[in-house]
VOLO-518562 format. One record per residue (C-alpha): residue in one letter; x, y, z. Coordinates in steps of 0.2 Angstrom, whole numbers, padded with zeros to 4 digits. Each point is the difference from the previous one (the first is absolute). Example, Ala and Ser with C-alpha at 12.3 -4.5 7.8 and 13.67 -1.06 7.14 Angstrom:
// VOLO-518562
('a', (0062, -0022, 0039))
('s', (0006, 0017, -0003))
This chain:
// VOLO-518562
('m', (0001, -0175, 0159))
('e', (-0007, -0007, 0016))
('f', (-0019, 0000, 0002))
('k', (-0008, 0000, 0018))
('t', (-0017, -0007, -0004))
('l', (0002, -0010, -0016))
('q', (0002, -0016, 0010))
('d', (-0014, 0003, 0013))
('k', (-0013, -0013, 0003))
('d', (-0013, 0010, -0007))
('p', (-0006, -0009, -0016))
('w', (-0002, 0009, -0017))
('m', (-0016, 0005, -0006))
('l', (-0005, 0005, -0018))
('a', (-0006, 0018, 0002))
('e', (-0002, 0004, -0019))
('d', (0002, -0007, -0017))
('i', (0001, 0014, -0012))
('p', (0002, -0003, -0020))
('d', (0008, 0014, -0009))
('c', (0009, 0009, 0014))
('d', (0018, 0005, 0002))
('m', (0014, 0005, 0013))
('f', (0000, 0018, -0004))
('f', (-0018, 0001, 0006))
('s', (0000, -0013, 0014))
('e', (0015, 0006, 0009))
('h', (-0009, 0015, 0006))
('w', (-0012, -0011, 0011))
('l', (0011, -0015, 0003))
('s', (0013, 0010, 0008))
('g', (-0012, 0012, 0008))
('f', (-0010, -0014, 0009))
('a', (0016, -0004, 0010))
('n', (0007, 0017, 0002))
('e', (-0012, 0014, -0002))
('f', (-0018, -0008, 0004))
('a', (0002, 0002, 0018))
('k', (0000, 0019, -0001))
('h', (-0019, 0002, 0004))
('i', (-0004, -0016, 0008))
('g', (0015, -0005, 0010))
('i', (0005, -0017, -0008))
('g', (0004, -0006, -0017))
('n', (0004, -0017, -0009))
('k', (0015, -0010, 0007))
('k', (0005, -0008, -0016))
('i', (-0007, -0001, -0018))
('l', (0007, -0010, -0014))
('t', (-0005, 0002, -0018))
('v', (0003, -0011, -0015))
('y', (0001, 0007, -0017))
('e', (-0002, -0011, -0016))
('g', (0001, 0012, -0014))
('y', (-0014, 0012, 0003))
('h', (-0009, -0011, 0012))
('v', (0001, 0003, 0018))
('w', (-0004, -0010, 0016))
('f', (0003, 0008, 0017))
('y', (-0001, -0008, 0017))
('f', (-0002, 0005, 0018))
('g', (0003, -0010, 0016))
('e', (-0017, -0007, 0004))
('k', (0000, 0005, 0019))
('d', (0008, 0016, -0004))
('s', (-0012, 0006, -0013))
('y', (-0015, -0006, 0012))
('e', (0007, 0010, 0014))
('l', (0003, 0015, -0010))
('g', (-0018, -0001, -0005))
('e', (-0006, -0003, 0018))
('h', (0010, 0015, 0005))
('i', (-0008, 0011, -0013))
('v', (-0017, -0006, 0004))
('n', (0003, 0005, 0018))
('k', (0006, 0017, -0004))
('l', (-0015, 0003, -0012))
('f', (-0012, -0004, 0015))
('d', (0010, 0007, 0014))
('e', (0006, 0016, -0006))
('e', (-0015, 0012, -0002))
('g', (0000, 0007, -0018))
('f', (0014, -0010, -0007))
('a', (-0011, -0009, -0013))
('l', (-0006, 0016, -0006))
('k', (0017, 0008, -0001))
('v', (0007, -0015, -0010))
('n', (-0013, 0003, -0013))
('e', (0005, 0019, 0000))
('e', (0018, -0004, -0001))
('i', (-0002, -0012, -0015))
('v', (-0008, 0014, -0010))
('k', (0014, 0012, 0005))
('e', (0014, -0013, -0005))
('a', (-0008, -0004, -0016))
('d', (-0001, 0019, -0004))
('k', (0018, 0002, 0005))
('l', (0005, -0014, -0012))
('r', (-0011, 0007, -0014))
('k', (0007, 0017, 0003))
('f', (0017, -0007, -0002))
('a', (-0004, -0009, -0015))
('l', (-0006, 0016, -0009))
('e', (0018, 0007, 0004))
('v', (0008, -0014, -0010))
('p', (0004, 0006, -0018))
('e', (-0009, -0010, -0014))
('e', (0011, 0008, -0013))
('g', (0017, 0008, -0002))
('v', (0008, -0014, 0012))
('e', (0015, -0002, -0011))
('k', (0005, 0018, 0006))
('l', (0000, -0005, 0018))
('t', (0017, -0003, 0009))
('n', (0004, -0018, 0008))
('k', (-0002, 0010, 0017))
('e', (-0017, 0006, -0004))
('l', (-0006, -0018, -0007))
('w', (0006, -0007, 0017))
('y', (-0010, 0014, 0009))
('f', (-0017, -0006, -0008))
('i', (0005, -0019, 0004))
('k', (0004, 0004, 0018))
('k', (-0014, 0012, 0002))
('h', (-0012, -0012, -0007))
('d', (0006, -0013, 0013))
('e', (-0001, 0011, 0014))
('v', (-0018, 0006, -0004))
('h', (-0007, -0017, -0005))
('t', (0008, -0009, 0016))
('e', (-0008, 0014, 0011))
('y', (-0016, -0004, -0009))
('y', (0000, -0017, 0006))
('t', (0002, 0005, 0019))
('w', (-0018, 0005, -0001))
('c', (-0008, -0010, -0016))
('w', (0005, -0016, 0005))
('i', (-0008, 0001, 0018))
('p', (-0018, -0007, -0005))
('v', (0009, -0014, -0011))
('a', (0011, -0006, 0014))
('a', (-0015, 0000, 0012))
('d', (-0011, -0011, -0010))
('m', (0008, -0007, -0016))
('f', (0010, -0015, 0007))
('h', (-0009, -0006, 0014))
('n', (-0017, 0009, 0000))
('n', (0004, 0008, 0018))
('l', (-0011, 0015, -0003))
('t', (-0014, -0009, -0008))
('d', (0001, -0015, 0013))
('k', (-0001, 0012, 0015))
('l', (-0016, 0010, -0008))
('m', (-0009, -0016, -0005))
('k', (0003, -0008, 0017))
('y', (-0008, 0016, 0008))
('l', (-0014, -0001, -0011))
('e', (-0003, -0019, 0005))
('e', (0002, 0005, 0019))
('i', (-0014, 0012, -0002))
('g', (-0012, -0013, -0007))
('i', (0000, 0003, -0019))
('k', (-0002, -0017, -0009))
('n', (0002, 0006, -0018))
('v', (0017, 0007, 0004))
('s', (0008, 0001, -0018))
('e', (-0015, 0009, -0006))
('v', (0000, 0013, 0014))
('f', (0019, 0002, -0001))
('g', (-0001, 0003, -0019))
('l', (-0013, 0014, 0004))
('l', (0008, 0007, 0015))
('t', (0017, 0002, -0009))
('q', (-0008, 0006, -0017))
('p', (0009, 0016, -0007))
('t', (-0013, 0015, -0001))
('r', (0009, 0009, -0013))
('n', (0008, -0004, -0017))
('s', (0017, -0008, -0003))
('l', (0010, 0007, -0015))
('i', (-0005, -0016, -0009))
('q', (-0018, 0005, 0001))
('d', (0003, 0018, -0004))
('e', (0010, -0005, -0016))
('q', (-0016, -0012, -0004))
('e', (-0012, 0014, 0003))
('e', (0010, 0013, -0010))
('f', (0001, -0013, -0014))
('l', (-0019, -0002, 0000))
('e', (-0002, 0019, 0001))
('v', (0010, 0001, -0016))
('a', (-0010, -0013, -0008))
('s', (-0016, 0008, 0006))
('q', (0004, 0017, -0009))
('i', (0004, -0009, -0016))
('q', (-0016, -0009, 0000))
('k', (-0010, 0016, 0004))
('d', (0007, 0007, -0017))
('k', (-0011, -0010, -0012))
('k', (0012, 0004, -0014))
('q', (0016, -0006, 0009))
('s', (-0008, -0015, 0007))
('a', (-0006, -0006, -0017))
('v', (0019, 0002, -0006))
('f', (0006, -0011, 0014))
('k', (-0014, -0013, -0003))
('e', (0002, -0001, -0019))
('f', (0019, -0001, 0002))
('f', (-0001, -0015, 0012))
('r', (-0013, -0009, -0011))
('v', (0011, 0001, -0015))
('f', (0016, -0006, 0011))
('e', (-0010, -0015, 0007))
('e', (-0007, -0005, -0017))
('k', (0014, 0003, -0012))
('e', (0016, 0000, 0011))
('a', (-0003, -0012, 0014))
('a', (-0013, -0012, -0005))
('p', (0010, -0007, -0015))
('y', (0015, -0004, 0011))
('g', (-0011, -0007, 0014))
('l', (0008, 0012, 0012))
('k', (-0009, 0002, 0017))
('t', (0000, 0015, 0011))
('h', (0014, -0001, 0014))
('t', (0011, -0010, -0011))
('k', (0016, 0009, -0004))
('e', (-0002, -0001, -0019))
('y', (-0018, 0008, 0002))
('e', (0005, 0014, 0012))
('d', (0017, 0004, -0011))
('l', (-0010, 0001, -0016))
('l', (-0014, 0011, 0007))
('e', (0013, 0011, 0007))
('r', (0009, 0002, -0016))
('k', (-0016, 0006, -0008))
('m', (-0002, 0016, 0011))
('d', (0008, 0011, -0013))
('l', (-0016, -0003, -0010))
('i', (-0012, 0006, 0012))
('r', (0010, 0014, 0008))
('d', (-0003, 0011, -0015))
('k', (-0018, -0001, 0001))
('m', (-0001, 0006, 0018))
('e', (-0004, 0016, 0006))
('p', (0014, 0010, 0009))
('k', (-0010, 0002, 0016))
('i', (-0002, -0019, 0001))
('l', (0018, -0003, -0004))
('r', (0004, 0013, 0014))
('i', (-0010, -0010, 0013))
('i', (0008, -0016, -0005))
('q', (0017, 0008, 0001))
('d', (-0003, 0007, 0017))
('h', (-0005, -0018, 0006))
('y', (0015, -0007, -0008))
('e', (0012, 0012, 0008))
('k', (-0007, -0004, 0018))
('y', (0002, -0019, -0001))
('f', (0012, -0005, -0014))
('y', (0013, -0006, 0012))
('v', (-0010, -0012, 0010))
('k', (0005, -0015, -0011))
('f', (0019, 0003, 0003))
('l', (0000, -0009, 0016))
('w', (0017, -0006, 0007))
('i', (0012, -0002, -0015))
('g', (-0010, 0008, -0014))
('k', (-0001, -0016, -0009))
('e', (-0018, 0003, -0006))
('g', (0005, 0018, -0004))
('v', (-0013, 0013, 0002))
('n', (-0018, 0002, -0007))
('s', (0001, 0011, -0016))
('f', (-0013, 0012, -0005))
('d', (-0006, -0013, -0013))
('y', (-0003, -0012, 0015))
('y', (-0012, 0011, 0007))
('l', (-0008, 0005, -0016))
('k', (-0002, -0019, -0004))
('e', (-0008, -0004, 0016))
('l', (-0013, 0014, -0003))
('v', (-0003, -0007, -0018))
('k', (-0003, -0018, 0007))
('f', (-0011, 0007, 0014))
('i', (-0011, 0011, -0011))
('g', (0000, -0013, -0014))
('q', (-0006, -0014, 0010))
('g', (-0015, 0010, 0005))
('a', (0004, 0004, 0019))
('d', (-0010, 0014, 0009))
('a', (0013, 0010, 0009))
('e', (-0012, 0012, 0008))
('k', (-0009, -0015, 0008))
('l', (0016, -0009, 0005))
('l', (0006, 0017, 0008))
('r', (-0017, 0001, 0010))
('e', (0001, -0018, 0006))
('k', (0019, 0002, 0006))
('r', (-0004, 0017, 0010))
('k', (-0016, -0008, 0007))
('d', (0009, -0015, 0006))
('l', (0012, 0012, 0010))
('k', (-0015, 0010, 0006))
('d', (-0010, -0015, 0005))
('i', (0015, -0007, 0010))
('i', (0001, 0015, 0012))
('p', (-0016, -0001, 0009))
('k', (0001, -0019, 0001))
('r', (0017, 0000, 0008))
('k', (-0007, 0014, 0012))
('a', (-0014, -0010, 0005))
('a', (0011, -0015, 0003))
('l', (0011, 0010, 0011))
('l', (-0014, 0006, 0011))
('q', (-0009, -0018, 0000))
('y', (0016, -0008, 0007))
('k', (0006, 0015, 0011))
('i', (0017, 0002, -0008))
('e', (0007, 0013, 0009))
('g', (0017, 0007, 0007))
('k', (0016, -0008, -0007))
('w', (-0010, -0013, -0010))
('l', (-0009, 0013, -0009))
('a', (0017, 0009, -0004))
('i', (0007, -0016, -0006))
('c', (-0015, -0004, -0012))
('d', (0001, 0018, -0007))
('a', (0019, -0002, -0002))
('f', (-0002, -0017, -0008))
('g', (-0011, 0006, -0014))
('d', (0013, 0015, -0003))
('f', (0014, -0012, -0001))
('m', (-0008, -0007, -0015))
('v', (-0001, 0018, -0008))
('t', (0017, 0005, 0005))
('k', (0008, -0016, -0007))
('i', (-0005, 0005, -0017))
('y', (0004, 0018, 0002))
('r', (0018, -0004, 0005))
('r', (0001, -0014, -0013))
('y', (-0003, 0013, -0014))
('a', (0012, 0012, 0007))
('q', (0013, -0014, 0001))
('v', (-0002, -0006, -0017))
('y', (0001, 0018, -0008))
('a', (0016, 0002, 0009))
('l', (0008, -0016, -0008))
('y', (-0006, 0006, -0016))
('r', (0008, 0017, 0002))
('m', (0016, -0008, 0004))
('q', (0001, -0010, -0014))
('p', (0010, 0013, -0011))
('i', (0013, 0002, 0014))
('l', (0003, -0019, -0001))
('e', (0001, 0000, -0018))
('e', (0013, 0014, -0001))
('i', (0011, -0008, 0014))
('c', (0000, -0016, -0010))
('k', (0006, 0009, -0014))
('r', (0014, 0008, 0009))
('l', (0005, -0016, 0010))
('k', (-0001, -0011, -0015))
('i', (-0012, -0012, 0007))
('s', (-0018, -0006, -0004))
('l', (-0016, 0006, 0008))
('m', (-0002, -0016, 0008))
('q', (0017, 0001, 0008))
('s', (-0003, 0017, 0007))
('r', (-0017, -0008, 0008))
('f', (0011, -0012, 0010))
('m', (0011, 0014, 0008))
('l', (-0001, 0005, 0018))
('t', (-0002, 0019, 0003))
('r', (0017, 0002, 0007))
('e', (0008, -0009, -0015))
('f', (-0008, 0013, -0011))
('g', (0011, 0013, 0010))
('d', (0015, -0010, -0003))
('a', (-0002, -0003, -0018))
('l', (-0005, 0019, -0004))
('l', (0012, 0008, 0012))
('k', (0014, -0012, 0002))
('d', (0000, -0010, -0017))
('k', (-0002, -0015, 0010))
('i', (-0011, -0014, -0007))
('d', (0001, -0019, -0002))
('r', (-0010, -0003, -0016))
('d', (0003, -0019, 0000))
('e', (-0008, -0001, 0018))
('l', (-0015, 0010, -0006))
('t', (-0003, -0012, -0014))
('k', (0000, -0014, 0012))
('r', (-0012, 0009, 0011))
('t', (-0012, 0002, -0015))
('e', (0000, -0019, -0002))
('s', (-0002, -0005, 0018))
('c', (0005, 0007, 0017))
('v', (-0005, 0002, 0018))
('y', (-0002, 0017, 0010))
('y', (0002, -0002, 0019))
('v', (-0004, 0013, 0013))
('e', (0000, 0003, 0018))
('k', (0002, 0015, 0010))
('g', (0016, 0010, -0005))
('n', (0006, -0014, -0011))
('d', (-0005, -0005, -0018))
('e', (0009, -0009, -0015))
('v', (-0004, -0008, -0017))
('f', (0005, -0017, -0004))
('t', (0002, -0010, -0016))
('g', (0007, -0017, -0005))
('q', (0002, -0014, 0012))
('k', (-0003, 0012, 0016))
('a', (-0017, 0005, -0008))
('e', (-0005, -0018, -0002))
('e', (0005, -0004, 0018))
('f', (-0012, 0014, 0006))
('k', (-0014, -0006, -0011))
('k', (0000, -0016, 0009))
('l', (-0004, 0008, 0015))
('v', (-0017, 0006, -0007))
('a', (-0004, -0014, -0011))
('q', (-0018, -0004, 0000))
('k', (-0008, -0017, 0002))
('e', (-0011, -0007, -0015))
('v', (-0019, 0001, 0003))
('e', (-0008, -0017, -0004))
('d', (-0018, -0007, 0001))
('v', (-0010, 0015, 0003))
('d', (-0018, 0001, -0004))
('e', (-0005, 0014, 0012))
('f', (0010, 0016, 0006))
('s', (-0004, 0015, 0010))
('g', (0006, 0019, 0001))
('q', (-0007, 0016, 0007))
('t', (-0016, 0008, -0006))
('g', (0003, 0015, -0012))
('c', (-0018, 0002, -0004))
('i', (-0015, -0011, 0005))
('g', (-0009, -0011, -0013))
('k', (-0001, -0016, -0009))
('a', (0004, -0005, -0017))
('a', (0005, -0015, -0011))
('g', (0010, -0001, -0017))
('e', (0015, -0005, -0010))
('v', (0017, 0006, 0007))
('k', (0010, 0011, -0011))
('i', (0018, 0004, 0007))
('v', (0003, 0019, -0004))
('i', (0017, 0007, 0006))
('r', (0004, 0012, -0013))
('p', (-0010, 0011, -0013))
('a', (0005, -0013, -0014))
('d', (-0010, -0014, 0010))
('m', (-0017, 0010, -0001))
('q', (-0004, -0007, -0017))
('k', (-0004, -0016, 0008))
('m', (-0015, 0007, 0010))
('n', (-0017, -0002, -0004))
('d', (-0015, 0007, 0009))
('g', (-0004, -0010, 0016))
('d', (0017, -0007, 0002))
('i', (0009, -0001, 0017))
('l', (0016, 0012, -0001))
('v', (0014, -0008, 0010))
('s', (0016, 0010, 0003))
('i', (0015, 0002, 0011))
('a', (-0006, 0018, 0003))
('t', (-0009, 0011, -0012))
('d', (0004, 0018, -0006))
('p', (-0008, 0013, -0011))
('d', (0007, -0006, -0016))
('i', (-0012, -0016, 0001))
('v', (-0016, 0009, 0006))
('p', (-0008, -0004, -0018))
('a', (0001, -0018, 0004))
('m', (-0007, 0003, 0018))
('k', (-0015, 0008, -0008))
('k', (-0004, -0017, -0009))
('a', (0004, -0011, 0016))
('a', (-0014, -0007, 0010))
('a', (0012, 0000, 0015))
('f', (0017, 0003, 0004))
('v', (0013, -0012, 0010))
('t', (0018, 0006, 0004))
('e', (0014, -0007, 0010))
('q', (0005, 0016, 0007))
('g', (-0011, 0012, 0009))
('g', (-0006, 0010, 0015))
('v', (-0017, 0009, 0000))
('t', (0009, 0016, -0007))
('s', (0008, -0010, -0015))
('h', (-0005, 0005, -0018))
('a', (-0011, -0015, -0003))
('a', (-0010, 0003, 0016))
('i', (-0002, 0018, -0004))
('v', (-0005, -0004, -0018))
('a', (-0012, -0013, 0005))
('r', (-0009, 0011, 0012))
('e', (-0002, 0013, -0013))
('m', (-0006, -0013, -0013))
('g', (-0010, -0009, 0013))
('k', (0008, -0017, -0004))
('p', (0004, -0014, 0012))
('c', (0019, 0000, 0003))
('v', (0011, -0013, 0011))
('i', (0017, 0008, 0003))
('g', (0016, -0006, 0009))
('t', (-0003, -0018, -0005))
('k', (0020, -0002, -0002))
('i', (-0002, -0015, -0012))
('a', (-0013, 0004, -0012))
('t', (0011, 0001, -0016))
('r', (0009, -0016, 0005))
('v', (-0015, -0011, 0002))
('l', (-0011, 0007, -0014))
('k', (0002, 0000, -0018))
('d', (-0009, 0007, -0014))
('g', (-0016, -0010, -0004))
('d', (-0003, -0006, 0018))
('y', (-0017, 0003, 0006))
('v', (-0002, 0007, 0018))
('e', (-0013, 0007, 0012))
('v', (0005, 0016, 0009))
('d', (-0009, 0003, 0016))
('a', (0008, 0017, 0005))
('t', (-0012, 0002, 0015))
('k', (0009, -0015, 0008))
('g', (0016, 0003, -0009))
('v', (0001, -0017, -0008))
('v', (0004, -0005, -0017))
('k', (-0005, -0018, -0005))
('i', (0005, -0010, -0016))
('i', (-0015, -0008, -0008))
('s', (0010, -0007, -0015))
('k', (0017, 0001, -0007))
('a', (0004, 0005, -0018))
('k', (-0003, -0013, -0013))
('d', (0018, -0002, -0006))
('e', (0003, -0006, 0019))
('k', (-0013, -0013, -0001))
('d', (0005, -0008, -0016))
């Protein structure tokens, strides 16, 4: 197969490094960036190369290509009146379409579906999810890889004489409504508040937690957020469920049914949150003496207070016309990012039974199915055409290359040749590095690398959380952190959104954070300047 842009002179640039991801999910966007993304903005990416090592994914763009695409989108956002607003509106519509499709996917009785019906759901999922990205990727492509949108807005703020640019930028682009992350947190607090208002039920929770801490956890030295502690407490939920009033159980059940799938993410590795998970979190919250009503008031006050401050800043600096439209859209990009993410995760959760049934019929493992392209599902289900040995090779290591009208998966020696094209240089002798401001502020503390939920047990209050990119499943660790530092980013990234919601310093898009830092390093994070300074290295490195 001949590729037209593979050997062009545009150097490869690492776009994202994603643990726990697969081809079944990533094909929608990887292929879409080259083939469908131009639908609403006029151009797409010229080439994309993706390396898979098991469930770990690295994908690369041409550096010049991705920069020019970002500039093109930014110009369209500024020059086409109403386009920025339309992007946010369409993101919500596409997310709703994806969720609507997900609700049509059967959770039970999939064994009764014909091969043709199974193929329908695979094909339809690909179509809806790919179309979703033609709108949902626009804010990301405009800012995540080269800060095109942020740089243009910040340059304008400098030109009109603003000195504390990062601080003003953060205020002007602040969302003025809750994201689904905030909604979930507030609804959790509402549930906790109702329990605390019922003195009898509150006492049951407090006593249960006290007994657990003293008689179950303490003798073994178990600490909160360690897997052993969390698992043990969750297994004890049967003992408290029988002591709860039906109306309280119903309230918790409603909350569970609304958000249980959020932890599923891209391959379902962490599963979904059980009902007992939410019950356990409430037991800890109430047992530790937190005041739900007070926290709820504070959260709502923070959002309420930011609106007049932002309005005053807009008037003070005379932000009008297209600049005002972009500031408004920027804040909404953060809200719609989470909205569409929740729909996306739900769709992947609902597709799991379909994949599992296909695996039974094709006599392949779930992991093998997760390394099939959409068209290969059709060949396997309708034509009995499948190469199981090739799929096994892909699960170990492979490369997926895409350009417009052309894509192919490579394994073996050919894959190794592709990997050489994108091999990264080692980073050495770094004592300071920079990124983009996700949320202003300054903090210092001990580094903890948190990539997956299992890493959260390392976190102590005041640590600096360092990650490739954050996701909803590590939010408990983010609550303990004094600041966040990520390799990937963009102001609409999950880390930046959560940082603003929590009011914590955040530096994003550093590109090298997890390669130059390790657990135990002591760093200073000046998020206002976007700088991370290494004060001292971990002890084992000094010895």
